[in-house]
N, C-alpha and C positions, 0 to 999 in steps of 0.2 A: 655123065658127071653132073647133069643138072639136078639130079635127085638130091644131092647134098645141099643145094641152094634152097630147097623147100622146107628145111627145118625151121620151125618157129619155136622160140623159147618164151614162155609166158612167165614173167616174174611178178609176183603179186603179194600184197598183204591186205589188210582190211581197209586201207585208205588210198593206196596207190597201186598201179599196175603198169607194166611196160612190156611190149612185145619186142624181142631181140632176135636178130638174124645174124648168122655168120656169113661173111662174104668171101670172095676169092682171094683177098689179101690177108687171109687168116686173122681177121679182126671181127669183133662182135659190134653190132650197131643197133641201137634202139630205133625201131621204125615207127613206133606208135606208143603213146603213153596215155593213161587215164588217171584222173585224180577224183576222189570223192569230194563232192561239193559240201558235204556235211562233216568232213573229217575233223575239223578243228572247232566245231560248235560245242557249246556247253550243253550238258544234259537238259537243262531247263529250256534251251532253245530248240532241242529236238522233241521234247515232250515234257511232261511234268516230272520234276526231280523230287517232289515232295510226295510222301505216301498219301493215298486217299484216306478219307475218314469214313467210318461206319458207325452208326448209332445203334446201340444194343436195343433190341425190341423187348427185352424183359422188363421194362418199366423203370430201370435205374437211370436211364438217360446217359449212361456212360458212353464215351466215344473211344474208339480204338483205331490205331493206324493200320491201314491195309498195305502190306508190302506190294510193291509193283511186281507184275508178273515177268517183265522182261526189261533188261537194261537197254535204254535207247541207243547207246553206242554199239552194243552188240547187234542190235537189229539193223543199224545202218551199215555195219561191216558185212553182214549177211546179204543185205540188199546190193551192196557194191560188188561182192563176189558173184552174185547172180548176173549182174551187168557184165562183168568180165567174161563169164561163161557164155553169155549171149553173143558178145563180140567174137569170141573164139568159134562159136557155132556158125555164125554168119561167114566168117573168114574161111572156115572149113567147107561150107556149102559152095562158096565162090571159087574153091580150088586154090586158095592162096598158099596152102602148105600141104605137104604130104606126111610130115612127121611133126609131132608136138611133144615138147618137154614142158612140164609144169614145175615151177619152183615157188613154194609158199610155206608159211608156218603150218605145222601139222593139222591143226583143227580146220584151218581155212582150206588147206589142200584137199582134205577129205570132202568138204562141201563143194569145192570147185569141181572135183571129179564127178560127184553125184549130179551136178547140174549140167554137165556136158551131155549133148545128145549122142546117140549110138554111133553115128558117122564120125564125129569128132573123137570119141573114145577109141575108135578103131585105129586112129592115127597116133594115139599116145604111145611114145616109145620109152617114156620114163617119167619119174617124179623125184623131186628132191625136197625134203622137209627142212627148209632153211628160209630165213628172212633175208633176202639179198636185194631188196628193193633199193636201198641206199648205196649199194655197191656199184661203183662206176663200171661201165661196159668192159674196159680193159682189165679190170680185176676179177671178172667172172670166170675166166679160163680155168683156174685151179679147181673150181667147183663143178664145172660142166664138161671137163675133158672126157669123161666116161661116155657121154651121149653125142658129142659132136664128132662127126666123121673125120678120119685122119687127114683128109685133104684140107681141113680147116684149122688144124692145130698149128699154133705158132711154132716157128723154127726154134730149136733149142740153142 
């Protein structure tokens, strides 16, 4: 029966993540959370929010705006998802879970899965494409019933 207690549910978005576990009392508890330190910064605080300028070399001296190649907020979200994956890889290597469920918005979920190492991917029992970061632990059950073992389901 200890196998059921080794399920780890990673609930993440581009700014916040939490690791949730079911316990023997049929409740879900957040055991760890991570927050992006740059989540609420403005674009100009993350990098330049103004397009660069280029001078035309044809002699006219005209200047043109150069579009930025990447949105600073998108880059920070990707960096945060890689941090979450690194935490999951470390926990997997330490034997902290035998089964893993990932819950995140679609684009971030795909990136999170790609960033996991092969050992952690082997423990993956499912994924859910939803943003449930702000959902309290006690309201996660309707979304996660499919993956949580019957011993952990709340009594009807």
